C-alpha positions in Angstrom: 149.4 65.0 -18.1 150.8 61.5 -17.3 153.8 62.0 -15.0 157.1 61.6 -16.7 159.5 59.9 -14.4 163.1 60.2 -15.7 163.9 60.7 -19.4 164.7 64.4 -18.8 167.4 64.4 -21.4 165.0 63.0 -24.1 162.3 65.5 -23.2 164.8 68.4 -23.3 166.1 67.2 -26.7 162.6 67.0 -28.2 161.8 70.5 -26.8 165.0 71.9 -28.3 164.3 70.3 -31.7 160.8 71.7 -31.8 162.0 75.2 -30.7 164.7 75.3 -33.3 162.4 73.9 -36.0 164.7 70.9 -36.5 162.2 68.2 -35.5 162.3 65.1 -37.8 159.2 63.4 -39.1 159.6 59.9 -37.7 161.0 58.5 -34.4 161.1 55.1 -32.8 161.2 55.1 -29.0 162.8 51.9 -27.8 162.8 50.5 -24.3 161.4 47.8 -22.0 157.7 47.6 -21.3 156.5 50.2 -18.8 159.6 52.4 -19.0 157.6 55.4 -20.3 157.8 55.3 -24.1 154.1 56.0 -24.7 154.2 58.8 -22.0 157.1 60.5 -23.8 155.3 60.2 -27.1 152.2 61.9 -25.8 154.4 64.6 -24.2 155.9 65.3 -27.6 152.4 65.4 -29.2 151.4 68.0 -26.5 154.6 69.9 -27.2 153.8 70.5 -30.9 150.0 71.0 -30.3 149.8 73.0 -27.0 147.7 76.1 -27.6 149.8 78.1 -25.1 153.0 77.3 -26.9 151.7 77.5 -30.5 149.4 80.4 -29.8 146.6 78.9 -31.9 144.1 80.4 -29.4 144.1 82.7 -26.5 146.7 81.3 -24.1 145.0 80.1 -20.9 146.4 81.2 -17.6 149.0 78.7 -16.4 151.7 78.2 -13.9 155.4 78.1 -15.0 155.9 75.4 -17.5 158.8 73.6 -15.9 162.4 73.4 -17.1 161.6 74.6 -20.6 159.8 77.9 -21.3 157.9 76.3 -24.2 156.9 73.1 -22.4 153.2 72.2 -22.8 150.9 73.8 -20.3 148.7 70.8 -19.7 145.8 73.1 -19.1 144.6 74.1 -22.6 142.0 72.1 -24.6 144.7 70.7 -26.9 146.7 69.3 -24.0 143.6 67.9 -22.4 142.5 66.3 -25.6 145.8 64.6 -26.2 145.8 63.3 -22.6 142.3 61.7 -23.0 143.1 60.4 -26.4 140.6 62.5 -28.2 142.6 65.2 -30.1 141.4 65.2 -33.8 145.0 65.7 -35.0 146.5 62.8 -33.1 146.0 59.3 -34.3 147.0 56.5 -32.0 147.3 52.7 -32.7 147.8 50.3 -29.8 148.7 46.7 -29.8 146.8 45.8 -26.6 148.2 42.3 -26.6 147.2 41.5 -30.2 148.7 42.0 -33.6 148.1 45.3 -35.4 146.6 44.5 -38.8 146.6 46.2 -42.2 143.0 47.6 -41.8 143.9 49.4 -38.6 147.0 50.9 -40.2 145.1 52.0 -43.3 142.6 53.8 -41.1 145.6 55.4 -39.2 147.4 56.5 -42.4 144.2 57.9 -43.8 143.7 60.0 -40.7 147.3 61.3 -41.0 146.8 62.3 -44.6 143.9 64.6 -43.8 144.5 68.3 -43.3 145.0 69.4 -39.7 141.8 70.7 -38.2 143.8 73.4 -36.3 146.3 74.3 -39.1 149.1 72.8 -37.1 150.8 69.4 -36.8 149.4 65.9 -37.4 150.7 63.3 -35.0 150.6 59.6 -35.5 151.6 57.3 -32.7 151.9 53.5 -32.8 152.3 51.9 -29.4 153.9 48.5 -29.9 155.3 48.7 -33.4 156.7 45.2 -32.9 153.1 43.9 -33.1 152.6 45.2 -36.7 151.9 42.4 -39.1 154.3 42.3 -42.1 151.5 43.8 -44.3 150.7 46.4 -41.7 154.3 47.3 -41.2 154.8 47.9 -45.0 151.7 50.2 -45.0 153.2 52.1 -42.1 156.5 52.3 -43.9 154.8 54.1 -46.8 153.4 56.7 -44.5 157.0 57.2 -43.1 158.5 57.4 -46.6 155.9 59.8 -48.0 154.9 62.1 -45.1 152.6 65.0 -45.6 153.8 68.5 -44.4 154.0 68.9 -40.6 153.3 65.3 -39.9 155.1 63.6 -37.0 155.2 59.8 -36.6 156.2 58.3 -33.2 156.5 54.5 -32.9 157.3 52.7 -29.7 158.9 49.3 -29.4 160.5 47.1 -26.8 163.4 46.3 -29.0 164.9 47.8 -32.2 165.3 44.4 -33.7 161.6 43.8 -33.4 160.9 46.7 -35.8 160.8 46.1 -39.5 164.4 46.9 -40.7 163.2 49.2 -43.4 161.1 51.2 -40.9 164.0 51.3 -38.4 166.4 52.6 -41.1 164.1 55.5 -41.9 163.4 56.7 -38.3 165.6 58.3 -35.7 166.0 55.9 -32.8 165.4 57.1 -29.2 166.6 54.9 -26.4 164.3 55.1 -23.4 166.5 53.6 -20.7 165.5 52.3 -17.3 165.0 55.0 -14.7 167.4 55.0 -11.7 166.0 53.3 -8.6 166.4 56.4 -6.5 164.2 58.4 -8.9 161.6 55.7 -8.8 161.6 55.6 -5.0 161.2 59.4 -4.9 158.3 59.4 -7.4 156.6 56.6 -5.4 157.0 58.6 -2.2 155.5 61.7 -3.8 152.4 59.5 -4.6 151.9 58.4 -1.1 154.1 55.3 -0.8 155.8 54.7 2.5 159.6 54.5 2.3 159.7 50.7 2.7 156.9 50.2 0.3 158.6 52.5 -2.3 161.9 50.7 -1.9 160.3 47.3 -2.5 158.2 48.4 -5.5 161.2 50.2 -7.1 163.2 47.0 -6.7 160.5 44.9 -8.4 159.8 47.4 -11.2 163.4 47.3 -12.3 163.6 50.8 -13.6 160.2 50.9 -15.3 157.9 53.7 -14.0 154.8 52.2 -15.6 155.3 49.0 -13.8 156.0 50.8 -10.5 152.8 52.8 -10.7 150.8 49.7 -11.5 152.3 47.9 -8.5 151.5 50.9 -6.3 147.9 51.3 -7.4 147.0 47.6 -7.8 147.5 45.2 -4.9 146.6 42.2 -7.1 149.4 43.1 -9.5 151.7 43.4 -6.5 150.7 39.9 -5.3 151.4 38.5 -8.8 154.8 40.2 -8.8 155.7 38.7 -5.4 154.7 35.2 -6.7 156.9 35.8 -9.8 159.8 36.8 -7.6 159.4 33.6 -5.6 159.3 31.5 -8.7 162.3 33.2 -10.2 164.3 32.8 -7.0 163.4 29.1 -7.0 164.5 28.8 -10.6 168.1 29.8 -9.7 168.3 27.8 -6.5 169.7 24.3 -6.1 171.6 22.2 -8.5 171.4 22.8 -12.2 169.2 19.7 -12.7 166.6 21.2 -10.3 166.7 24.5 -12.1 166.1 22.8 -15.4 163.2 20.9 -14.0 161.6 24.2 -12.9 162.0 25.7 -16.4 160.5 22.5 -17.9 157.5 22.9 -15.7 157.1 26.5 -16.6 157.0 25.9 -20.3 155.0 22.7 -20.1 152.2 24.9 -18.8 152.6 27.4 -21.7 152.1 24.9 -24.6 153.4 25.8 -28.0 152.5 29.5 -28.0 155.8 31.3 -28.6 154.4 34.7 -27.9 153.2 33.6 -24.5 156.5 31.8 -23.8 158.5 34.9 -24.8 156.4 37.1 -22.5 156.9 34.7 -19.6 160.6 34.7 -20.3 160.8 38.5 -20.3 159.0 38.6 -16.9 161.5 36.1 -15.4 164.4 38.0 -16.9 163.2 41.2 -15.3 162.9 39.4 -11.9 166.5 38.0 -12.3 167.8 41.5 -13.1 166.1 42.8 -10.0 167.8 40.1 -7.9 171.1 40.8 -9.6 171.0 44.5 -9.0 170.2 44.0 -5.4 173.1 41.6 -5.0 175.5 44.2 -6.5 174.3 46.9 -4.2 174.6 44.7 -1.1 178.1 43.4 -1.9 179.5 46.4 -3.8 181.4 44.0 -6.1 180.9 41.1 -8.4 182.8 38.0 -9.5 183.7 37.6 -13.2 181.1 34.8 -13.4 178.4 37.0 -11.9 179.3 39.9 -14.2 179.0 37.6 -17.2 175.6 36.4 -16.0 174.3 40.0 -15.6 175.6 40.8 -19.2 173.6 37.8 -20.4 170.5 39.2 -18.7 171.1 42.6 -20.3 171.3 40.9 -23.8 168.4 38.5 -23.2 165.6 40.7 -24.6 167.7 41.2 -27.8 168.0 37.4 -28.1 164.2 37.0 -27.8 163.6 39.7 -30.4 166.0 37.7 -32.7 163.7 34.7 -32.3 165.9 32.7 -30.0 163.9 29.9 -28.3 162.5 31.4 -25.0 162.9 28.1 -23.2 166.5 27.5 -24.3 167.3 31.1 -23.3 165.9 30.7 -19.8 167.6 27.3 -19.4 170.9 29.0 -20.2 170.2 31.8 -17.8 169.4 29.6 -14.8 172.2 27.1 -15.4 174.8 29.8 -15.7 173.7 31.7 -12.7 176.6 31.5 -10.2 175.9 28.9 -7.6 177.9 30.7 -5.0 175.4 33.6 -4.7 173.7 33.3 -1.3 170.0 32.6 -1.7 169.2 35.0 1.2 170.6 37.9 -0.8 167.8 37.5 -3.3 165.0 38.2 -0.9 163.4 41.6 -1.5 163.1 42.8 2.1 160.0 44.6 3.4 162.0 45.8 6.4 
């Protein structure tokens, strides 16, 4: 099973809802890219389908299940099938960088409407619900409004505002928050990272385990992340005129593609947040100006989801960054 780093309260809550037979039929897991929303969704699918828990077949021998007695065993065929994306009662839609269209959603809803092959739950997962076209979102809404018996729908999204309001109003919202840096460092250490490497990666990942694992396993991604940090640091250095020139150069290269511009803005915002958190840890305090700047960074993804111009948003961020912050404090040390 994909390792779940953090989110213990969410996992325990879903476990309790299933155990007490109070599980709802539709949830939206909301959080930044790489925070673990899809991993949590797959865990929930395993929780309702695991053969050891549901006793749909002879329970395989297994070690203790963890904190919950009914947690999925990750050894039976059902758990293995969910993990590899091949369980016949689990239908998954992924955005994969493109819009999810009506044809894909129709195929997904048709699969959900069929009778379970194992006389249990049917689970439908949409990874990246913000990528649903309007027509596809309305088709998804119909499946949520008219669910068949023992059907569970799990959507993931980077922002609640990016989800069609009629879908959001009919689903329970689950906030997948950033994982504490100490937990990320510990998880990276368990996977072989040296302490200095784990600290650097955890800083860069900004509370997102998926990003942290990618950086650990892929040196090319790590190099790209280091280049992004350098560019972000330059964007908040010097006088405001210099900062605006750097943002102008960034968006001049992006052309008129708003989606690409928004993704670039999100990456820079994540880098700024990482710098800001490191500054807070190193000083132990913050000026009112710096606190307001960090609040702006926290709200920035919501602004993008509300169709605020990505360029104007980044210009506001770099211009309002307190000029008294020492540049050296923004360096992510490898020492």
